Structures are given as structure tokens and as C-alpha cells.
N, C-alpha and C positions, 0 to 999 in steps of 0.2 A: 319629225317626232310628234306624236299626239300630245295635246295639252294635258290630257288625263295622265299620261305616263310621266310627264315632267312634274305635274302636281304630286303624283305618288312619290316620286324621288324626293322632291323638296320636303314633303311631310316626313319621310323616313329619316332624312338627315337634319331636320330642323333643330332637334335637341342639341346637336353638336355644332351646327353652324351659327347658333346664337349664343353659345356658351362663351363667357368672357375669356377663359383660358385658351380655348380653341381660336378665338378671334385674335389673340396675341400672335398667332402664326402669320398674320398679315404683315407684321413688322420685318419678317425675314425673307430673304430671297432664296429660292430653291430652283435650280435649273434656269435661272434668269427671270423667274416670275415670283409672285408671293407664294410662300409655302402653303398657305390656306387654299389658294386657287389650284395649286397642284393637287392637293389632297382631294378637293372637291371634284376635280376633273377625273381623277382615278376612281373615285366613288361613283361618279356618274356612269362611266363606261362599265364598271364592275356591276352596277345595278342592272344595266341592260343585258349584259352577257349572261349573268347568273339567272336572270328572269327568263331569257330565251332558252336556257338549258335546264330549267326547272330545278335549280339548286337552292341553297339557303340564301335567298336574296337579302334578308335582314342582316344576318351576321356578316356576310361578305361585304355588304355596303358599309355597315358600321365600321368594320375593320379597315376597309379601304379609306374611309374618311379620316381615320385616326392613325394610319400607318406611319406617318411622319410627325406625330404629335409631340414635338419637342420645341422649346422656345429659346434656342440660341443658334448662332451661326455655325454651319458645318465647317467653315474654313478657320474657325478660331484656333483649333488644335490640329493635330495630324489628321488630314482629310481621310486617309485610308482607314485608320483605326476607327474614326467616327462612323464611316460607312458600315463597319462591322458591328459597332455597339449601339448605334442610334435606335435600332428596333427595340432593344431592351428598355431604353428610356421612354420611347413612345408607348410601349406596352404598360410600363409602370404608370405613366401619366393617365392613360386610358382606363386602367384598372382603378386608379385612385378617384378619378372624376366621374366615371360612368359604369364601372364594373365590366367584366369581360367573361364570356363563357369560354370553354376550351377551344372551340373553333376560332373565335375572334382573337384570342391570345396567340394561337398558333399562326394565324395569318399575319399578324403584326410582327411577331418574332422572326418569321422566316421569309418576309417579303423581299429580302436582299439576297436570296439564294442565287448563285453559288458563293457569293462573297461571305455569307455567314455560315457556309459549309453544310448546314443541315437543311434538307429540302422540306417543303410544306407537306403536311400529312393529309390535307384535304384538297379536293379539286378546286374549291373556292380559293384556297391559298395560292395554287398555281395560277389561277386566273388573275388575282391581284398582283402577283409577282410579274407576270407577263405584261399586264396592262400598265403597271408602274414603269416598267422598262420602256415600253413603246411611247408612253406619254412623256417620259423624261427626254427621250430622243427628240420628239416633236418640239417640246418646250425649249430645249437647248438650241435647236435649229431656229426656231421662231425668235428667240431673244437675241441670238447672234445676228440674224437678219436685221432686226430693229436697230441693234447696236452699230452695225456697219452701214446702214442705209444712208446716213448723211455723208459719210466719206465716199460712198459709191456715187451718190448724186453729184457731189463736188467733182469727182474724177470724170464722170460722164460730161459734165458741163465744161470742164477743162479740155477734154478731148474734142468736144464739139467746137470750141472757140479756136482750137489749133487747126481743125479741118477747114473751117471757113476761111 
């Protein structure tokens, strides 16, 4: 990735990544990593895909950065119900702190389709939805690998001592 592209992305998300309320997302785990990092990763890939397809890069990237902009743990209450209604909380927070246009609000509100039942209206929304899903799968797998690595290492050492 060219340094120029990374600099453009960083500039585009700077307002959000330096905001104290957004930085609070660093306190919460999401798919085994910090929620802030998850949102930034989704925004990063959204930026590149929408740029490649000549879509609305600014709105898509902003919405991707703020798609999980809520500051409490998902597992505090019923996880399934929170999966359904957290987009509404994220949109409300994004609207309050940054303002949203119609596209940005739609992307945030519908990024959990089909769990939220209503599909995105914009191609940018579909892109964020799919990138969020793929990123979540990657992050969950990565965090599980890190979580089980010490146990696997101990198991391998145990087997090696038995074999000797």
C-alpha cells in the first residue's frame, strides 16, 4: 500500500480517531480485540474498496469508522438483542458527536443485515456490511489463536517429552 494512500486514509479518519468519546472504544473488546481497532480496520478496508469502485469514499469510510460506536460491553445483556439494536445506538452517538448524512446513517443502521432485517439502501452500505462480517471472522479467529497458543505450545512440549 502506498504511503500516500495510507496518509489519505489517516487524514480522512483523523477527526474520529482522536475524539475522546471514540477513543473510549479502546476499553471494550469486540471479536477478541479492541472495538476501536475493529472499527478502524473496517474503515480501512472500506476506504480502499470504495475508492477502487469510485463510490462515496468519505461517507462510507466515516460510517465504517463509526459503525460500532457504542461504549459498553456487548455481553452485558442479551447478546442477540444487542446485535440487533447496537446499530441504532452507534448511529445515535455518531449523529450526536459528528452529524450524519442520509447515506452514513443508513450504513450504520443497516450494517448488521440480515440480523437487523432491513438491507442497506446504498452499495457503500453493502460494502461496509460485508467487510464488517469478513473482518469479524478474521478477528475472532486471530484472537482465538492467540488465546489458545500457550495451551497448544504446552501440549506440543508435553507430546515431545513423551516421544523422547
